[in-house]
C-alpha positions as a printed NumPy array, in Angstrom:
array([[  0.   ,   0.   ,   0.   ],
       [  2.88 ,   2.382,   0.772],
       [  4.492,   1.756,  -2.621],
       [  1.193,   2.346,  -4.439],
       [  0.476,   5.473,  -2.387],
       [  3.871,   6.885,  -3.443],
       [  3.217,   6.4  ,  -7.195],
       [  3.364,   9.67 ,  -9.128],
       [  2.761,   8.822, -12.804],
       [  1.686,   5.261, -13.636],
       [  0.67 ,   1.949, -12.1  ],
       [  0.543,  -1.219, -14.205],
       [ -1.007,  -4.297, -12.618],
       [ -1.999,  -7.909, -13.2  ],
       [ -4.965,  -8.511, -10.895],
       [ -6.023, -12.034,  -9.945],
       [ -7.161, -13.787,  -6.778],
       [ -6.221, -14.351,  -4.055],
       [ -5.991, -10.757,  -2.911],
       [ -3.679,  -9.715,  -0.095],
       [ -6.305,  -7.127,   0.871],
       [ -9.065,  -9.739,   1.01 ],
       [-10.743,  -8.378,  -2.134],
       [-11.856,  -5.129,  -0.531],
       [-12.14 ,  -1.655,  -2.16 ],
       [ -8.911,   0.151,  -3.086],
       [ -9.184,   3.746,  -1.829],
       [ -5.489,   4.306,  -2.613],
       [ -6.136,   3.768,  -6.323],
       [ -9.156,   6.084,  -6.264],
       [ -7.068,   8.824,  -4.589],
       [ -4.197,   8.302,  -7.044],
       [ -6.541,   8.477, -10.034],
       [ -7.974,  11.736,  -8.672],
       [ -4.497,  13.243,  -8.511],
       [ -3.614,  12.162, -12.056],
       [ -1.807,   8.831, -11.674],
       [ -2.572,   6.589, -14.676],
       [ -3.714,   3.01 , -13.992],
       [ -3.72 ,   0.176, -16.535],
       [ -4.947,  -3.089, -15.074],
       [ -5.217,  -6.516, -16.684],
       [ -7.686,  -8.646, -14.728],
       [ -7.932, -12.396, -14.838],
       [-11.327, -13.768, -15.803],
       [-11.598, -15.22 , -12.284],
       [-11.317, -11.703, -10.814],
       [-14.147, -10.407, -13.019],
       [-16.311, -13.438, -12.178],
       [-16.028, -12.687,  -8.456],
       [-19.198, -10.602,  -8.006],
       [-18.172,  -9.039,  -4.683],
       [-14.795,  -7.939,  -6.003],
       [-16.325,  -6.719,  -9.266],
       [-18.83 ,  -4.56 ,  -7.366],
       [-16.563,  -3.138,  -4.655],
       [-13.282,  -2.799,  -6.538],
       [-13.338,  -3.214, -10.322],
       [-16.402,  -1.085, -11.224],
       [-15.549,   1.842,  -8.883],
       [-11.952,   1.972, -10.151],
       [-13.051,   1.924, -13.802],
       [-15.58 ,   4.676, -13.02 ],
       [-12.749,   6.711, -11.456],
       [-10.629,   6.46 , -14.624],
       [ -8.799,   3.14 , -14.549],
       [ -8.125,   1.542, -17.938],
       [ -9.037,  -2.125, -17.6  ],
       [ -8.688,  -5.24 , -19.731],
       [ -9.238,  -8.934, -19.103],
       [ -7.467, -12.196, -19.988],
       [ -8.488, -15.785, -19.347],
       [ -5.597, -16.188, -16.898],
       [ -2.46 , -14.376, -15.764],
       [  1.018, -15.877, -15.302],
       [  1.781, -13.991, -12.072],
       [  0.424, -11.219,  -9.908],
       [  2.313,  -8.06 , -10.778],
       [  2.399,  -4.39 ,  -9.91 ],
       [  4.774,  -1.942, -11.618],
       [  5.016,   1.517, -10.078],
       [  6.415,   4.465, -12.073],
       [  8.799,   2.094, -13.926],
       [ 10.973,   2.178, -10.785],
       [  9.711,  -0.791,  -8.778],
       [  7.803,  -3.988,  -9.46 ],
       [  6.183,  -6.32 ,  -6.985],
       [  5.684,  -9.889,  -8.191],
       [  3.759, -12.616,  -6.406],
       [  2.208, -15.897,  -7.395],
       [ -1.126, -16.201,  -9.196],
       [ -4.053, -18.13 ,  -7.743],
       [ -2.873, -21.695,  -8.284],
       [  0.635, -21.127,  -6.911],
       [ -0.294, -18.84 ,  -4.002],
       [ -1.271, -21.72 ,  -1.77 ],
       [  2.196, -23.194,  -2.247],
       [  4.233, -19.982,  -2.114],
       [  2.892, -16.745,  -0.614],
       [  6.114, -14.724,  -0.995],
       [  6.641, -11.544,  -3.012],
       [  9.6  , -10.343,  -5.03 ],
       [ 10.655,  -6.668,  -5.196],
       [ 12.32 ,  -5.751,  -8.49 ],
       [ 14.25 ,  -2.486,  -8.815],
       [ 15.418,  -0.896, -12.115],
       [ 17.12 ,  -3.699, -14.022],
       [ 16.762,  -5.893, -17.074],
       [ 14.263,  -7.973, -15.079],
       [ 12.085,  -4.892, -14.512],
       [ 12.223,  -4.154, -18.26 ],
       [ 11.258,  -7.774, -18.993],
       [  8.305,  -7.588, -16.577],
       [  7.187,  -4.336, -18.217],
       [  7.427,  -6.065, -21.608],
       [  5.331,  -8.959, -20.292],
       [  2.719,  -6.501, -19.091],
       [  2.636,  -4.622, -22.41 ],
       [  2.313,  -7.835, -24.444],
       [ -0.515,  -9.007, -22.199],
       [ -2.189,  -5.586, -22.4  ],
       [ -2.173,  -5.712, -26.204],
       [ -3.754,  -9.177, -26.299],
       [ -6.307,  -8.546, -23.524],
       [ -9.93 ,  -7.624, -24.162],
       [-11.121,  -4.148, -23.035],
       [-13.295,  -4.315, -19.946],
       [-14.689,  -0.87 , -20.686],
       [-15.15 ,   0.956, -23.937],
       [-14.642,   4.565, -22.918],
       [-16.719,   6.89 , -25.07 ],
       [-16.734,   4.748, -28.228],
       [-20.167,   3.183, -27.666],
       [-22.957,   5.227, -29.223],
       [-25.267,   7.002, -26.789],
       [-28.198,   5.055, -28.298],
       [-27.163,   2.111, -26.12 ],
       [-28.429,   2.139, -22.574],
       [-25.841,   1.822, -19.781],
       [-26.888,  -1.753, -19.018],
       [-26.455,  -2.723, -22.685],
       [-23.03 ,  -1.136, -22.731],
       [-21.999,  -3.121, -19.65 ],
       [-23.415,  -6.319, -21.172],
       [-21.216,  -5.824, -24.259],
       [-18.212,  -5.202, -22.037],
       [-18.818,  -8.352, -20.014],
       [-19.578, -10.519, -23.056],
       [-16.072,  -9.794, -24.272],
       [-14.546, -10.822, -20.967],
       [-15.698, -14.396, -21.526],
       [-17.865, -14.752, -18.422],
       [-21.083, -16.767, -18.609],
       [-24.563, -15.304, -19.001],
       [-25.318, -16.351, -15.441],
       [-22.28 , -14.422, -14.193],
       [-23.161, -11.365, -16.294],
       [-26.66 , -11.309, -14.807],
       [-25.232, -11.657, -11.29 ],
       [-22.597,  -8.94 , -11.818],
       [-25.209,  -6.533, -13.175],
       [-27.805,  -7.416, -10.564],
       [-30.396,  -8.407, -13.171],
       [-32.302, -11.613, -13.859],
       [-31.35 , -14.016, -16.637],
       [-34.637, -13.121, -18.296],
       [-33.784,  -9.393, -18.272],
       [-30.35 , -10.226, -19.67 ],
       [-31.979, -12.229, -22.474],
       [-34.275,  -9.301, -23.326],
       [-31.321,  -6.906, -23.401],
       [-29.366,  -9.272, -25.654],
       [-32.379,  -9.539, -27.98 ],
       [-32.503,  -5.727, -28.208],
       [-28.771,  -5.564, -28.955],
       [-29.169,  -8.23 , -31.641],
       [-32.06 ,  -6.306, -33.216],
       [-30.053,  -3.067, -33.183],
       [-27.185,  -4.869, -34.935],
       [-29.481,  -6.949, -37.164],
       [-27.675, -10.008, -35.768],
       [-28.949, -13.506, -35.098],
       [-25.88 , -14.821, -33.272],
       [-23.389, -13.449, -30.782],
       [-20.692, -13.788, -33.399],
       [-22.636, -11.479, -35.711],
       [-23.234,  -9.075, -32.824],
       [-19.48 ,  -9.022, -32.138],
       [-18.696,  -8.404, -35.817],
       [-21.194,  -5.545, -35.962],
       [-19.843,  -4.014, -32.743],
       [-16.284,  -4.261, -34.088],
       [-17.206,  -2.709, -37.452],
       [-19.006,   0.157, -35.727],
       [-16.004,   0.782, -33.478],
       [-17.84 ,  -0.166, -30.29 ],
       [-15.081,  -2.605, -29.327]])
């Protein structure tokens, strides 16, 4: 927390369970975003699927200005602060075996970790679309499109949005009609062509 609080320009992070903070809100990130520190976070799918963490941490941080993307899985847990210090710890499967962390100062290893982050960032799917989605879409439809791309199930999407499966189905039908699509693949193609994703 002290290292993150001292960040002045940029924080890069791989975010996956288990969380050292217990999956609670991150007021340090919110404060840093307010004072102009840039955050780019790549979440694991398992982090997005965790409804409590999604509600108390992911959504508020995105709303505050965090740039977020999602991958199926992450190789390690990683935080890079101002390109001057990285903290590396094990991802979910290895954490039960080894709960230690590695501090990496400016070195070729820090450059390699930054390269790993950047490569993962480029291949990850955006978890929010910024201002690219047309205003004709309602906020819930926008969030549905975001979550569809993250790879979570319909059941998880409904839970994360606090809506029923039936409401989710109606919203998906409306999106399909707007895109003149009969399948999710066609919906994705339309959204990509229109610059929504």
